[in-house]
C-alpha positions in Angstrom: -15.6 41.3 -45.2 -17.8 44.2 -44.2 -21.1 43.3 -42.6 -24.2 44.2 -44.6 -27.4 45.2 -42.8 -30.9 44.2 -43.6 -32.4 46.1 -46.6 -35.1 48.6 -45.9 -38.6 47.6 -47.1 -41.6 49.8 -47.9 -44.7 49.4 -45.8 -46.7 48.1 -48.8 -44.3 45.3 -49.4 -44.1 44.5 -45.7 -47.9 44.3 -45.4 -48.2 42.2 -48.5 -45.6 39.7 -47.4 -47.1 39.6 -43.9 -50.6 38.8 -45.3 -49.1 36.0 -47.4 -47.4 34.5 -44.3 -50.5 34.9 -42.2 -52.9 33.5 -44.7 -50.8 30.4 -45.2 -49.5 29.3 -41.8 -47.0 26.5 -41.9 -45.8 24.0 -39.3 -42.1 25.0 -39.3 -40.5 21.7 -38.0 -42.5 19.6 -40.4 -41.7 21.9 -43.3 -38.0 21.9 -42.3 -37.9 18.1 -42.5 -39.6 18.1 -46.0 -37.2 20.8 -47.3 -34.2 18.8 -46.2 -35.6 15.7 -48.1 -36.7 17.6 -51.2 -35.1 21.1 -51.5 -36.2 21.7 -55.1 -39.8 21.0 -54.4 -40.1 23.6 -51.7 -38.3 26.6 -53.2 -41.5 28.7 -53.5 -42.4 28.1 -49.8 -38.8 29.1 -48.8 -39.0 32.4 -50.8 -42.3 33.2 -49.1 -41.0 32.5 -45.7 -37.8 34.5 -46.4 -39.9 37.5 -47.5 -42.0 37.1 -44.4 -38.8 37.1 -42.2 -37.6 40.3 -43.9 -41.0 42.0 -43.3 -41.0 40.8 -39.7 -37.5 42.3 -39.2 -38.7 45.6 -40.6 -41.9 45.7 -38.5 -39.9 44.9 -35.4 -37.5 47.7 -36.1 -40.4 50.1 -36.6 -42.1 49.0 -33.3 -38.8 49.3 -31.5 -38.3 52.8 -32.7 -41.8 53.9 -31.6 -41.6 52.2 -28.2 -41.0 54.3 -25.2 -38.9 51.6 -23.3 -36.6 48.9 -24.4 -38.5 46.3 -22.5 -41.7 46.7 -24.4 -40.0 47.2 -27.8 -41.0 44.8 -30.5 -44.0 43.0 -28.8 -44.1 39.5 -27.6 -45.8 37.8 -30.7 -43.6 39.5 -33.3 -40.4 38.7 -31.4 -41.4 35.0 -31.0 -42.3 34.7 -34.6 -39.1 36.4 -35.7 -37.0 34.1 -33.5 -38.6 30.9 -34.9 -38.2 32.1 -38.5 -34.5 32.9 -37.9 -33.8 29.4 -36.5 -35.8 27.7 -39.3 -33.9 29.6 -42.0 -30.6 28.8 -40.3 -31.4 25.1 -40.4 -32.3 25.0 -44.1 -29.6 27.5 -45.2 -27.1 24.8 -46.4 -29.8 23.5 -48.9 -30.5 26.9 -50.4 -27.2 28.7 -50.6 -28.2 31.2 -53.3 -31.6 32.2 -51.9 -30.3 32.6 -48.3 -26.9 34.1 -49.1 -27.7 37.4 -47.2 -29.2 35.7 -44.1 -26.0 35.9 -42.0 -25.7 39.6 -42.7 -29.4 40.2 -41.8 -29.1 38.3 -38.5 -25.7 39.9 -37.7 -26.9 43.4 -38.5 -29.9 43.0 -36.3 -27.7 41.8 -33.4 -25.1 44.5 -34.0 -27.5 47.4 -34.0 -30.2 46.4 -31.6 -28.6 43.7 -29.3 -29.3 45.5 -26.1 -32.8 46.5 -27.1 -33.9 43.0 -28.1 -36.1 40.8 -25.8 -34.0 38.1 -24.1 -35.8 35.2 -25.9 -35.4 36.8 -29.4 -31.8 37.6 -28.6 -31.0 34.0 -27.6 -32.7 32.7 -30.7 -30.8 35.0 -33.0 -27.5 34.1 -31.4 -28.3 30.4 -31.8 -29.1 30.9 -35.4 -25.9 32.7 -36.0 -23.9 30.0 -34.2 -25.6 27.4 -36.4 -24.6 29.3 -39.5 -20.9 29.4 -38.3 -20.9 25.7 -37.5 -22.3 24.9 -41.0 -19.4 27.0 -42.4 -21.8 29.4 -44.2 -20.0 32.3 -42.5 -16.5 32.3 -41.1 -15.6 32.8 -37.4 -13.3 35.6 -38.2 -16.2 37.7 -39.5 -18.3 37.2 -36.4 -15.6 37.2 -33.8 -16.0 40.8 -32.8 -19.8 40.5 -32.7 -19.6 37.5 -30.3 -17.1 39.4 -28.1 -19.6 42.3 -28.0 -22.5 40.0 -27.1 -20.7 38.9 -23.9 -20.8 42.4 -22.4 -24.4 43.3 -23.0 -25.5 42.0 -19.6 -27.4 38.8 -20.7 -26.0 35.8 -18.8 -27.4 33.2 -21.2 -26.1 35.0 -24.3 -22.7 35.5 -22.6 -22.4 31.8 -21.9 -23.5 30.9 -25.4 -21.0 33.2 -27.1 -18.1 32.2 -24.8 -18.6 28.4 -25.3 -19.1 28.9 -29.0 -15.7 30.8 -29.4 -13.8 28.3 -27.3 -15.2 25.2 -28.9 -14.9 26.6 -32.4 -11.2 27.4 -31.9 -10.6 24.0 -30.4 -12.4 22.2 -33.2 -10.4 24.3 -35.8 -7.0 23.3 -34.2 -7.9 19.7 -33.4 -6.3 18.0 -36.5 -3.9 20.7 -37.7 -3.2 24.3 -36.8 -4.0 27.0 -39.2 -1.6 29.7 -38.2 -3.0 32.5 -40.4 -6.5 32.0 -39.0 -5.2 31.7 -35.5 -3.2 34.9 -35.8 -6.3 36.8 -37.0 -8.4 35.6 -34.1 -5.6 36.3 -31.6 -5.3 39.9 -32.9 -9.0 40.4 -32.2 -8.7 39.1 -28.7 -5.4 41.1 -28.1 -7.1 44.3 -29.2 -10.0 43.7 -26.7 -7.4 42.8 -24.0 -5.4 46.0 -24.4 -8.5 48.2 -24.3 -9.1 50.2 -21.2 -12.7 49.0 -20.7 -12.6 46.4 -18.0 -15.5 44.2 -19.1 -14.2 43.6 -22.7 -10.7 43.0 -21.5 -11.9 40.6 -18.9 -13.8 38.5 -21.4 -10.8 38.4 -23.8 -8.5 37.5 -20.9 -10.8 34.6 -19.9 -10.9 33.2 -23.4 -7.1 33.4 -23.8 -6.5 31.7 -20.4 -9.0 28.9 -21.2 -7.4 28.2 -24.6 -3.9 28.3 -23.1 -4.8 26.0 -20.2 -6.3 23.5 -22.7 -3.1 23.7 -24.7 -4.9 24.9 -27.9 -3.1 28.2 -28.1 0.2 27.2 -26.4 2.5 29.6 -28.1 4.7 32.5 -27.1 2.3 35.2 -28.4 -0.5 34.0 -26.1 1.8 33.6 -23.2 3.2 37.1 -23.6 -0.3 38.6 -24.0 -1.3 37.0 -20.7 1.8 38.3 -19.0 1.3 41.8 -20.4 -2.1 41.8 -18.7 -0.3 42.3 -15.4 0.2 45.9 -16.5 -3.5 46.6 -17.3 -4.9 49.8 -15.7 -7.7 47.8 -14.1 -6.6 46.2 -10.9 -9.0 43.3 -11.4 -7.4 42.3 -14.7 -4.0 42.6 -13.1 -5.0 40.4 -10.1 -6.5 37.8 -12.5 -3.3 37.7 -14.6 -1.0 37.3 -11.5 -3.3 34.6 -10.1 -3.1 32.7 -13.4 0.7 32.9 -13.5 1.0 31.7 -9.9 -1.5 29.0 -10.0 -0.9 27.6 -13.4 1.5 24.9 -12.3 -0.9 23.5 -9.7 -3.9 23.7 -12.1 -5.0 20.5 -13.9 -3.8 20.8 -17.5 -6.1 19.4 -20.2 -4.5 18.3 -23.4 -6.4 17.3 -26.6 -3.7 15.0 -27.9 -3.4 11.4 -27.0 0.4 11.2 -27.3 1.0 13.5 -24.3 -1.2 11.4 -22.1 0.7 8.3 -22.8 4.0 10.1 -22.0 2.5 11.3 -18.7 1.5 7.8 -17.9 5.0 6.6 -18.6 6.5 9.2 -16.4 4.0 8.4 -13.6 5.1 4.7 -13.6 8.7 4.8 -12.5 11.1 1.9 -13.4 12.3 -0.1 -10.5 15.3 -2.4 -11.2 16.1 -4.7 -8.3 18.1 -7.9 -8.7 16.4 -11.2 -8.3 19.0 -12.1 -5.6 17.9 -9.2 -3.4 14.3 -10.1 -3.7 14.9 -13.8 -3.0 17.0 -13.0 0.1 14.3 -10.8 1.5 11.6 -13.4 1.0 13.4 -16.7 1.6 16.6 -16.2 3.6 16.7 -16.2 7.4 14.1 -16.8 10.1 10.5 -15.6 10.0 11.3 -12.5 12.0 14.3 -11.5 9.9 12.4 -12.2 6.6 9.6 -9.9 7.9 12.1 -7.1 8.5 13.8 -7.6 5.1 10.4 -7.5 3.4 9.6 -4.2 5.1 13.0 -2.8 4.2 12.5 -3.8 0.6 9.2 -2.1 0.5 10.8 1.1 1.9 13.5 0.9 -0.7 11.0 0.6 -3.5 9.0 3.6 -2.1 12.1 5.7 -1.8 13.2 4.9 -5.3 9.8 5.7 -6.7 9.8 9.0 -4.8 13.2 9.9 -6.1 12.2 9.1 -9.7 9.0 11.1 -9.4 11.0 14.1 -8.1 13.5 13.8 -10.9 10.7 13.6 -13.4 8.9 16.7 -11.9 12.1 18.7 -11.8 13.9 17.7 -15.0 11.1 16.2 -17.1 9.3 17.7 -20.1 6.1 18.0 -18.1 7.4 21.2 -16.3 5.9 24.4 -17.8 5.4 27.9 -16.6 4.1 30.8 -18.7 6.9 33.0 -17.3 9.4 30.7 -19.1 8.5 32.1 -22.5 8.7 35.8 -21.7 10.4 37.7 -24.6 11.8 40.5 -22.3 12.0 38.9 -18.8 14.2 41.7 -17.4 11.8 44.4 -18.6 8.8 42.5 -17.3 10.4 42.2 -13.8 11.5 45.8 -13.7 8.2 47.1 -14.8 6.2 45.0 -12.4 8.6 45.9 -9.5 8.1 49.6 -10.2 4.3 49.2 -10.2 4.7 47.3 -6.9 6.6 50.2 -5.3 4.0 52.7 -6.4 0.7 50.8 -6.0 -1.7 51.1 -3.0 -3.2 47.7 -3.3 -4.1 45.5 -0.3 -1.4 43.3 1.3 -2.4 40.1 -0.4 -2.1 41.6 -3.9 1.3 43.0 -3.1 2.4 39.6 -1.9 1.2 38.0 -5.1 3.2 40.6 -7.1 6.3 39.8 -5.0 6.0 36.1 -5.7 5.7 36.7 -9.5 8.7 39.0 -9.5 10.8 36.5 -7.5 9.6 33.6 -9.7 10.7 35.5 -12.8 14.1 36.4 -11.3 14.7 32.7 -10.4 13.6 31.3 -13.7 15.6 33.6 -16.0 18.5 34.3 -13.6 17.9 38.0 -13.7 19.8 40.7 -11.7 17.4 43.1 -9.9 19.5 44.6 -7.2 16.8 46.9 -5.7 14.5 43.9 -5.0 16.5 42.5 -2.0 16.6 45.8 0.0 12.8 46.0 -0.6 12.4 42.5 0.9 14.6 43.4 3.8 12.1 45.9 5.2 9.5 43.1 5.8 11.8 40.4 7.2 10.5 40.2 10.8 9.2 37.2 12.7 5.9 39.0 13.6 5.3 39.9 9.9 2.1 38.6 8.4 2.7 35.7 5.9 6.4 35.9 6.6 7.1 32.4 5.3 5.6 33.4 1.9 7.9 36.4 1.9 10.9 34.3 2.8 10.0 31.8 0.1 10.0 34.7 -2.4 13.4 35.8 -1.1 14.8 32.3 -1.6 13.3 32.0 -5.1 15.0 35.3 -6.1 18.5 34.0 -5.2 20.7 32.3 -7.8 24.4 32.0 -8.6 24.4 35.0 -10.9 23.5 37.5 -8.2 26.4 39.2 -6.5 26.8 38.0 -2.9 27.2 41.6 -1.7 23.7 42.5 -2.8 22.1 39.6 -0.8 24.3 39.7 2.2 22.3 42.4 4.2 19.1 40.4 3.7 20.9 37.2 4.7 22.3 38.8 7.9 18.9 40.2 8.8 17.3 36.8 8.5 19.9 35.2 10.7 19.7 38.1 13.3 16.0 38.3 13.4 15.1 34.6 13.5 18.0 32.6 14.8 18.9 33.6 18.4 18.5 32.2 21.9 15.5 34.3 22.8 13.5 33.5 19.7 10.8 30.9 19.6 11.5 27.4 18.3 9.3 27.9 15.3 11.1 31.1 14.3 14.5 29.4 14.8 13.5 26.4 12.6 12.2 28.7 9.9 15.4 30.8 9.9 17.6 27.7 9.7 15.6 26.3 6.8 15.7 29.6 4.9 19.5 29.8 5.5 19.9 26.3 4.1 17.8 27.1 1.0 19.8 30.3 0.3 23.1 28.5 0.8 22.1 25.8 -1.7 21.7 28.5 -4.3 24.5 30.8 -3.1 27.1 28.9 -1.0 29.4 31.9 -0.9 27.0 33.6 1.6 28.2 31.4 4.5 31.4 31.8 6.5 33.0 29.5 9.0 32.1 31.3 12.2 28.5 31.7 11.3 28.1 28.1 10.2 29.7 26.8 13.4 27.3 28.9 15.5 24.3 27.7 13.5 25.4 24.1 13.7 25.3 24.2 17.5 21.5 24.1 17.3 21.6 20.4 16.5 21.7 19.8 20.3 18.3 21.6 20.8 15.6 19.7 22.5 13.1 20.9 19.9 12.9 18.3 17.1 12.2 20.9 14.3 15.2 23.0 15.3 17.6 20.0 15.6 16.4 18.6 12.2 17.0 22.0 10.5 20.5 22.3 12.0 21.4 18.8 10.9 20.1 19.5 7.4 22.5 22.4 7.3 25.4 20.1 8.3 24.4 17.6 5.6 24.4 20.4 3.0 27.9 21.6 3.8 29.3 18.1 4.0 28.6 18.0 0.3 29.5 21.5 -0.9 32.3 22.7 1.5 33.3 20.3 4.3 36.2 22.4 5.4 33.8 25.0 7.0 32.6 22.4 9.5 34.3 21.2 12.6 36.1 17.9 12.2 33.5 15.9 14.2 30.7 17.3 12.1 32.3 16.5 8.7 31.6 12.7 8.9 32.8 10.9 5.8 32.3 13.4 2.9 32.4 12.2 -0.6 34.9 14.9 -1.6 36.8 16.3 1.4 38.4 19.1 -0.7 35.2 20.3 -2.3 34.8 24.0 -2.6 31.9 26.1 -3.9 32.2 27.8 -7.3 33.4 31.3 -7.4 31.1 34.1 -8.4 30.5 33.9 -12.2 32.1 30.5 -12.5 30.3 28.2 -14.9 30.7 24.5 -15.3 30.8 23.5 -19.0 29.7 19.9 -19.7 32.2 18.0 -21.9 30.3 14.8 -22.3 26.9 13.2 -22.2 25.7 12.8 -18.5 25.7 9.1 -17.7 28.0 8.1 -20.6 30.6 6.8 -18.2 28.1 4.2 -17.0 28.4 2.5 -20.5 32.2 2.4 -20.2 31.9 0.9 -16.7 29.4 -1.7 -17.9 31.7 -2.7 -20.8 34.7 -2.9 -18.5 32.8 -5.0 -16.0 32.4 -7.7 -18.6 36.1 -8.2 -18.7 36.6 -8.1 -14.9 36.9 -11.9 -14.8 40.0 -12.1 -16.9 41.5 -9.1 -15.2 40.9 -10.7 -11.8 42.5 -13.9 -12.9 45.6 -12.0 -14.1 45.8 -10.0 -10.9 45.6 -13.2 -8.9 48.3 -14.6 -11.1 50.5 -11.6 -10.4 49.9 -11.9 -6.6 50.8 -15.5 -6.7 54.1 -14.6 -8.5 55.0 -12.3 -5.6 53.9 -14.7 -2.8 54.9 -18.2 -4.1 57.7 -18.8 -6.6 56.6 -22.4 -7.2 53.4 -21.3 -8.9 55.2 -18.8 -11.2 54.5 -19.1 -14.9 57.9 -19.7 -16.5 56.6 -19.8 -20.1 57.3 -23.4 -21.1 56.7 -26.9 -19.8 60.4 -27.7 -19.7 60.9 -25.1 -17.0 58.3 -26.8 -14.8 59.9 -30.2 -15.3 63.4 -28.8 -14.6 62.1 -27.2 -11.4 60.8 -30.6 -10.1 64.0 -32.3 -11.0 66.0 -29.7 -9.2 63.9 -30.2 -6.1 64.6 -34.0 -6.2 68.4 -33.4 -6.5 68.4 -31.1 -3.5 66.8 -33.9 -1.5 69.4 -36.5 -2.6 72.6 -34.5 -1.9 75.3 -34.4 -4.6 79.0 -33.9 -4.8 80.8 -30.6 -4.3 82.1 -30.5 -7.9 78.7 -30.7 -9.3 77.6 -28.0 -6.9 80.4 -25.7 -8.2 79.6 -26.5 -11.8 76.0 -25.7 -11.3 76.8 -22.5 -9.4 78.9 -21.3 -12.4 76.1 -22.1 -14.8 73.6 -20.4 -12.6 75.7 -17.3 -12.3 75.9 -16.9 -16.0 72.2 -17.5 -16.5 71.3 -15.1 -13.7 73.5 -12.4 -15.2 71.8 -12.8 -18.5 68.3 -12.6 -17.1 69.3 -9.6 -15.0 70.6 -7.9 -18.0 67.3 -8.6 -19.8 65.3 -7.3 -16.9 67.4 -4.2 -16.7 66.8 -3.5 -20.3 63.1 -3.9 -19.8 63.1 -1.6 -16.8 65.1 1.0 -18.8 62.6 0.8 -21.6 59.7 1.2 -19.1 61.3 4.3 -17.7 61.7 5.7 -21.1 58.0 4.9 -21.8 56.9 7.1 -18.9 58.4 10.1 -20.6 57.1 9.6 -24.2 53.8 9.7 -25.9 51.2 7.0 -26.2 52.3 6.1 -29.7 56.0 5.8 -28.6 54.8 3.6 -25.7 53.1 1.2 -28.1 56.3 0.9 -30.2 58.5 0.4 -27.1 56.0 -2.2 -25.7 56.1 -4.1 -28.9 59.9 -4.1 -28.8 59.9 -5.2 -25.2 57.5 -7.9 -26.0 59.7 -9.2 -28.8 62.8 -9.1 -26.7 61.2 -10.9 -23.8 59.8 -13.6 -26.1 63.2 -14.0 -27.7 64.9 -14.1 -24.3 62.5 -16.8 -23.2 63.1 -18.8 -26.4 66.9 -18.6 -25.8 66.5 -19.7 -22.3 64.3 -22.6 -23.4 66.9 -23.7 -25.9 69.6 -23.5 -23.2 67.4 -25.7 -21.0 67.0 -28.2 -23.8 70.8 -28.4 -24.2 71.1 -28.9 -20.4 68.5 -31.6 -20.5 70.3 -33.4 -23.3 73.6 -33.3 -21.3 71.7 -34.7 -18.3 70.4 -37.5 -20.4 73.9 -38.3 -21.6 75.3 -38.2 -18.1 72.5 -40.6 -17.1 73.3 -42.9 -19.9 77.0 -43.0 -18.9 75.9 -44.0 -15.3 77.1 -40.8 -13.6 75.0 -38.8 -11.2 72.9 -35.8 -12.4 74.3 -32.4 -11.5 72.4 -30.5 -8.8 70.1 -27.5 -9.8 68.8 -25.2 -7.0 65.6 -23.1 -6.9 67.7 -19.9 -7.1 68.8 -20.9 -10.6 65.4 -19.9 -12.0 65.2 -16.4 -10.6 66.3 -14.9 -13.8 63.8 -16.9 -15.8 61.0 -15.8 -13.5 62.0 -12.2 -13.7 62.0 -12.4 -17.5 58.5 -13.9 -17.6 57.2 -11.3 -15.1 58.6 -8.5 -17.3 57.0 -9.9 -20.3 53.6 -10.1 -18.5 54.0 -6.4 -17.4 54.8 -5.4 -21.0 51.6 -7.2 -22.1 49.6 -5.3 -19.5 51.0 -2.0 -20.6 50.2 -2.8 -24.2 46.6 -3.7 -23.2 46.0 -0.5 -21.2 47.4 1.6 -24.1 45.0 -0.1 -26.5 42.1 0.3 -24.1 42.9 4.0 -23.8 42.9 4.3 -27.6 39.5 2.6 -27.7 38.0 4.8 -25.0 39.3 8.0 -26.7 37.7 6.8 -30.0 34.4 6.1 -28.2 34.3 9.6 -26.7 33.7 11.1 -30.1 31.0 8.7 -31.3 27.3 9.6 -31.5 25.2 7.7 -29.0 22.1 6.0 -30.4 18.6 5.6 -28.8 19.6 2.2 -27.5 22.6 3.7 -25.7 20.4 6.3 -24.0 17.9 3.6 -23.0 20.9 1.6 -21.6 22.1 4.6 -19.7 18.7 5.0 -18.2 18.6 1.4 -17.1 22.1 1.6 -15.6 21.2 4.7 -13.7 18.1 3.0 -12.3 20.2 -0.1 -11.3 22.8 2.2 -9.6 20.1 4.0 -7.6 18.5 0.7 -6.6 21.9 -0.7 -5.4 22.7 2.5 -3.4 19.2 2.4 -1.8 19.6 -1.2 -0.9 23.0 -0.5 0.6 21.7 2.4 2.6 18.9 0.3 4.1 21.3 -2.5 5.0 19.9 -5.1 2.6 23.2 -5.6 0.8 26.7 -5.4 2.2 29.4 -3.2 0.9 29.1 -0.2 -1.4 29.6 3.4 -0.7 26.4 4.9 0.8 27.8 8.4 1.3 26.4 9.6 -2.0 22.9 8.5 -1.1 22.5 10.8 1.8 22.3 14.1 -0.1 22.3 14.9 -3.9 23.2 18.4 -4.8 20.7 19.7 -7.4 21.9 21.7 -10.4 21.1 25.4 -10.9 18.6 24.7 -13.6 16.7 22.3 -11.3 16.7 24.9 -8.5 15.4 27.6 -10.8 12.5 25.4 -12.0 11.6 24.2 -8.5 9.0 26.3 -6.7 9.8 27.0 -3.1 6.8 26.0 -1.0 6.3 28.2 2.1 4.9 25.2 4.0 8.3 23.4 3.7 10.0 26.3 5.5 7.5 26.3 8.3 8.3 24.3 11.4 5.6 22.0 12.7 6.5 21.8 16.4 4.2 19.4 18.3 3.2 20.9 21.5 2.6 18.7 24.6 -1.0 17.4 24.8 -2.9 17.6 28.0 -4.4 14.6 29.8 -7.9 15.3 28.5 -6.6 15.4 24.9 -4.6 12.2 25.3 -7.7 10.4 26.7 -9.8 11.8 23.9 -7.3 10.4 21.4 -7.3 7.0 23.1 -11.1 6.8 23.0 -11.2 7.8 19.4 -8.9 4.9 18.5 -11.2 2.5 20.4 -14.3 3.3 18.4 -13.8 0.9 15.5 -12.2 -1.8 17.7 -14.2 -4.8 18.9 -14.3 -6.1 22.5 -11.1 -7.7 23.9 -10.6 -11.4 23.2 -7.7 -13.7 24.0 -5.4 -14.8 21.2 -6.5 -18.4 21.3 -10.2 -17.4 21.1 -9.4 -15.3 18.1 -7.6 -18.2 16.4 -10.5 -20.6 17.2 -13.0 -18.1 15.7 -11.0 -17.8 12.5 -13.2 -18.3 9.5 -10.4 -18.7 6.9 -8.3 -21.7 6.0 -5.6 -23.4 8.0 -2.5 -21.6 9.1 0.9 -22.6 7.7 1.9 -24.4 10.9 -1.3 -26.5 10.7 -0.6 -27.3 7.1 2.9 -28.4 7.9 1.5 -30.8 10.5 -1.0 -32.3 8.0 1.5 -32.5 5.2 2.0 -36.1 4.1 5.6 -37.3 4.6 7.6 -39.3 2.0 7.6 -43.1 2.2 11.2 -43.3 3.4 10.5 -40.8 6.2 7.3 -42.7 7.2 9.2 -46.0 7.4 12.0 -44.4 9.4 9.5 -42.9 11.9 7.8 -46.3 12.3 11.1 -48.1 12.9 12.1 -45.4 15.4 8.8 -45.7 17.3 9.2 -49.5 17.4 12.7 -49.2 18.9 11.4 -46.7 21.5 8.6 -49.0 22.5 11.0 -52.0 22.8 13.3 -50.0 25.0 10.4 -48.9 27.1 9.2 -52.5 27.6 12.7 -53.6 28.5 13.1 -50.9 31.2 9.7 -51.6 32.6 10.5 -55.4 33.1 13.6 -54.6 35.2 12.0 -52.0 37.3 11.8 -52.9 41.1 8.2 -52.4 42.5 8.6 -54.0 45.9 10.4 -53.0 49.1 13.7 -51.2 49.1 16.7 -53.3 48.2 18.8 -52.1 51.2 16.3 -53.0 53.8 
């Protein structure tokens, strides 16, 4: 709505109202309290004071027009009275909405027209009165937003602070419960208009308000983010530097959030989940000697710290807490190109150009942009003696990703190697060069060739610790991504010996949920007991025929009877008869096994459905074969009984007679196994298409934590077995690398120089300051003020009654033996004299 100014009054009306106000002076705070208690009873007094306020405004304007200077305009008494009346009317305005409807326009018009000419006290009182009216919702913030922005650039520090805090707190309070998008958009348009203006003071105030609201997560949308990023192209260098500093330092700045939900999520992320088995903790605390338990406890604490550190890193890199304003750029490529063109043309100081370089590199890394002119520009400054060279190299590393052609980065990469890594370079420069090469190869493995890698790896024998560590980290990296580039003695035991880096432009498409295979492993591990038993059963079949499962109890009885007959020794006729019977039985069983083998060969060439049908047929045939064999055995046993009844000897049966039966049973077990694996494959294929629930994702998270804990324990030697090769180095993904900020301090080499004798003595004396005088260990123990030690408690512990009696009996026996020996002892002269 358009702002209305105070109406003009005639001198007669102004004089009359002034005489009424002067003749009847009121105590304003007391009258204010009475009006709030009884608004209707003081309507006449309110009208008189309102007319007096209007006349005071008119008189002040007349005196200000006649005054020669702005400092003496208005007079002290009139200004003080006008300020008090303005505050009084603002306090009682909610109780008299009709009589004081034009009060906001009068105060706003006075501030709008004469803000710079008002005395500081009167200006502050009028601003406070207008803020009070906005807080009481008598006037909207949208109507007074431009006025409050103008009040911040008039040069009054108190008024600027008042107006700034009022805008920020009003917008925060307005968006506290729910966000009103229409109102927010109107207020943002006002601030964006001031930010895009060429006047530096207004743009600076608008930029400060936008940054504060964005940091407090009140205006946390793309419009505000893009407006802040567009401030990098403001004509004023101060606004540009402020915008670039905000973009660079946002991730390290403490972020304030008004919601309680986000704080609980942050607390959950800061408390990592440690899943260690009870057996490992028990072994570390109770197994072994005192010294070994102390070592195990220390190792366990190191394991817990390493797991917490890894989980914090994963939360920082992949968690939802990561945020950068550059992530929400609408036109990231245009932003980077425009800023880079300004960098090439600007004449700013070196620090500002380095900040612009870092913002461009950060944008390229986050959005995987292709800006080919950026790398030759960096190549001009890659020198060991360059100022802030580690910051420059960190920007170069940040701008490398897998979508950049290797040919564009190769000249920069070669210059880094040639300038930093050579025999005449200092150890600090060599270490920095090797670290930068490692970081670039993580992002672009195709940059490295075999000859260069083998030359760089030779620095692992350097006597400087920083250089050798950097070279070994390069070896560890290429053991993971491409072991074939290393010499055989440097490869170690890689996880995948045939690993190769992805070709340029190759993208890995995920076909399943990460970690879903852990659920299948967990389900399959539950049935490992039965599988182990069956495997052991099969191994027993191969090693020991006596323990083979023949399928029926009659087979086992027949086997024991045959062994007895072998021990007795029968006639040749019975041997020949049994051989004939065995030959026929063996032929039948061999035929059955051949049929099963033929069926299994056919199964290998058919589909899974055909396999299931063939397995069912095989299973039926094997069962029928075993039933036939069992019936034959029953007939044989009947004949044996008859022969026994007639008084003749039982015919002999050898162990070789049962080979066919064993083969048939083995074939049936194999058919069962094939059928079980086919069913399991069907179940797993069905499970791949199902939707995972929240419980499944929680279970995946727990299984991942358990796996990490097991690997960490195996790496530190607390548990035996397990493959520890995957613990040494974990290759991050391209998204994690793009989000991660490259810290220049991590590229620097901290080489410890040798201390002189004076420095070593000073270090020794500094360590002795808080130490008391030397005392012997026994003296320290005697002066101990605490309780007893564990050894003393063991000595004082009361023994059980049986142990006490055994000790007393043992002491009596020892005393008896001692008395017996003392009685026989010769105490006179020698016996041989």
